[in-house]
C-alpha positions in Angstrom: 103.4 75.2 102.2 99.7 74.9 102.9 99.9 77.8 105.4 101.8 79.9 102.9 99.1 79.3 100.3 96.5 80.3 102.9 98.3 83.5 103.7 98.6 84.2 99.9 94.9 83.7 99.5 94.2 86.0 102.5 96.5 88.6 101.0 94.7 88.3 97.6 91.3 88.7 99.3 92.5 91.7 101.4 93.9 93.3 98.3 90.6 93.0 96.5 88.8 94.4 99.4 91.3 97.3 99.9 91.8 96.2 103.5 95.0 95.9 105.5 96.1 93.5 108.2 97.0 95.4 111.4 99.1 93.7 114.0 99.9 95.2 117.4 103.6 95.7 118.3 102.6 96.3 122.0 105.0 95.1 124.7 103.5 92.6 127.1 100.8 91.7 124.6 99.7 88.0 124.0 99.3 87.9 120.3 97.7 84.5 120.4 95.0 85.7 122.7 94.6 89.2 121.1 94.9 90.8 124.5 97.7 92.0 126.9 99.1 89.5 129.4 97.5 89.9 132.8 99.2 92.7 134.7 101.8 91.6 137.2 101.3 93.0 140.7 104.0 91.1 142.6 107.6 92.1 142.9 108.9 89.1 141.0 107.2 88.0 137.8 106.7 84.6 136.2 104.9 86.0 133.2 106.9 86.1 130.0 106.3 88.0 126.8 106.9 85.4 124.0 107.0 88.0 121.2 109.3 90.8 122.4 112.5 88.9 123.1 115.6 89.7 125.0 118.3 88.9 122.4 121.3 90.4 124.3 121.8 92.1 127.7 124.5 93.3 130.0 125.0 92.3 132.7 124.1 88.9 131.1 120.9 87.1 132.0 120.6 83.3 132.2 119.7 82.3 129.6 121.0 85.2 127.6 118.4 84.9 124.8 114.7 84.3 125.2 111.3 85.8 126.1 111.3 89.0 128.2 109.4 89.4 131.4 106.1 91.2 132.0 106.9 93.3 135.1 105.1 95.5 137.6 105.9 99.2 137.0 108.6 100.8 139.2 107.4 103.4 141.6 108.9 106.1 139.4 107.2 105.1 136.2 103.8 106.1 134.7 101.3 103.3 134.2 101.7 101.1 131.1 99.8 102.2 127.9 96.4 100.7 127.4 96.8 97.2 125.9 100.4 96.9 127.0 102.6 96.0 129.9 106.1 97.1 131.0 108.7 94.5 130.1 112.3 93.8 131.1 115.0 91.3 130.5 114.8 90.4 134.2 111.8 89.3 136.2 111.5 92.5 138.3 111.6 96.2 137.7 113.9 96.4 140.8 116.5 94.2 139.0 119.0 96.9 137.9 120.9 96.4 134.7 123.0 99.6 135.0 126.3 99.3 136.8 127.1 102.9 137.6 125.9 106.3 136.3 128.8 106.4 133.9 128.9 102.7 132.8 125.6 101.6 131.2 123.8 98.3 131.3 121.6 97.5 128.3 119.1 95.1 126.7 118.4 94.6 123.0 114.8 93.6 122.5 113.4 92.3 119.2 110.0 91.5 117.7 109.6 90.1 114.2 106.7 90.0 111.7 106.2 88.5 108.3 105.4 90.1 105.0 104.3 87.8 102.3 105.6 88.0 98.7 103.9 90.8 96.8 103.0 92.7 100.0 102.4 96.4 99.7 101.6 99.6 101.7 103.6 98.5 104.8 104.0 101.0 107.6 104.5 101.1 111.4 104.2 103.6 114.2 104.4 103.5 118.0 104.9 105.5 121.1 107.5 104.2 123.7 108.9 105.0 127.1 111.9 103.4 128.8 114.1 103.5 131.8 116.5 105.1 131.0 117.5 105.5 127.3 116.0 104.1 124.1 116.7 103.8 120.4 114.6 101.8 117.9 115.3 100.5 114.3 113.6 98.4 111.7 115.7 95.7 109.9 118.9 97.9 109.7 120.7 100.5 111.7 120.1 102.9 108.8 116.3 102.6 109.3 115.9 104.7 112.4 112.4 104.5 113.9 113.4 106.3 117.1 116.7 108.2 117.5 118.6 108.0 120.8 116.5 109.7 123.5 115.8 109.7 127.2 112.9 107.3 127.7 110.7 109.6 129.6 109.6 106.7 131.9 107.8 109.2 134.2 106.0 111.0 131.4 104.0 110.4 128.2 106.6 108.7 126.1 108.1 109.5 122.6 106.4 109.0 119.2 108.2 107.1 116.5 109.5 108.7 113.3 107.5 108.2 110.1 108.2 104.8 108.6 109.5 104.6 105.0 108.7 102.0 102.3 112.3 101.1 101.9 112.5 99.8 105.5 110.5 96.7 104.6 110.9 93.6 102.5 109.2 90.3 101.8 109.9 87.7 104.4 111.0 88.2 108.0 111.1 91.9 109.3 112.2 92.8 112.8 111.9 95.8 115.1 114.9 96.2 117.4 114.9 98.4 120.6 118.1 99.1 122.5 117.2 100.1 126.1 120.1 101.4 128.2 120.2 101.7 131.9 122.3 103.9 134.2 121.4 102.3 137.5 118.2 101.5 139.4 115.2 100.1 137.8 115.0 99.1 134.1 112.1 98.5 131.8 110.4 99.3 128.4 106.8 100.0 127.4 105.6 100.4 123.8 102.2 100.8 122.1 101.9 100.7 118.3 101.1 98.7 115.2 102.5 97.4 111.9 100.1 97.2 109.0 100.2 96.1 105.3 98.5 94.2 102.6 100.1 90.8 102.9 101.1 91.0 106.6 100.9 87.6 108.4 98.5 87.9 111.3 100.9 86.7 114.0 104.4 87.9 114.9 107.2 85.4 115.5 108.1 83.7 118.8 111.4 82.1 119.7 114.9 82.9 120.4 117.8 83.8 118.0 118.2 81.7 115.9 115.6 80.8 114.7 112.4 82.7 115.0 109.2 80.8 114.7 106.1 81.8 112.7 102.9 79.7 112.5 104.0 79.1 108.9 107.4 79.5 107.3 107.7 83.2 106.4 110.4 82.6 103.7 109.6 79.4 101.9 112.9 79.2 100.1 115.2 80.5 102.9 115.6 80.1 106.7 113.3 82.1 108.9 116.1 84.3 110.2 118.1 85.8 107.4 121.8 86.9 107.6 120.5 90.4 108.0 119.5 89.6 111.5 122.9 88.3 112.4 124.5 91.5 111.0 121.9 93.7 112.8 122.5 92.1 116.2 126.3 92.5 115.7 125.8 96.2 114.8 123.6 96.8 117.9 126.0 94.9 120.2 128.8 97.2 119.0 126.8 100.3 119.7 125.7 99.0 123.1 129.2 97.9 124.1 130.7 101.2 123.1 128.2 103.0 125.3 128.7 100.7 128.2 132.5 100.8 128.0 133.1 104.5 127.7 130.3 107.0 127.0 129.4 109.0 130.0 125.8 109.9 130.6 125.3 113.6 130.8 122.2 115.7 131.6 119.9 112.8 132.2 117.2 112.7 134.8 117.9 110.3 137.7 116.7 106.7 137.2 114.3 105.2 139.7 
């Protein structure tokens, strides 16, 4: 409760000053150190991103839920954006998640942030690239931040759609990225921010459930709401439908 009162006080001060809190959404970024994790140069990584989490993947990883790995870029990828790293559900870009070119592997990544009661002016934006396909949502499959697209892993990436006020609510908010693979290397790189009056300064860590904020984001409710369970179920349905039967057409070859 003391932390919540502190956040409330900071929100009140920021509102008076007309300032907004800005938090990076960057992949491979150590929020506690306000800097990206050190770049990985070896084939196998031991560096984990504690904020962008792997919440589901096929073929399954062990454990199936937890921090993603900061990885060295594949030979076919462009360099990571400044202030970011490429990440994956596995500890190497060479660890293929795709099974064949017609049966996809996938990973669902998630990062959560906290909006205090009486927050306002929330918005987010990002640019992302992925090997091979990517979609991004905020809180619900109806809130599409990036429609299904080839991830342009060997190019400049894709900008997010404009965020809408109705995407956000007080308490825990989550960004979900579905990255699908059709064989070969697999990874995801994103640079962007979320900002608002009343935004807690650190995103959440931890697996599902629960997520962990430095202070309880929802003083009267659990940190992870039923919305998260429903969202994960919706995304698993989409991913499994693609994996089981949707052929990949007119896509550049993965590396």
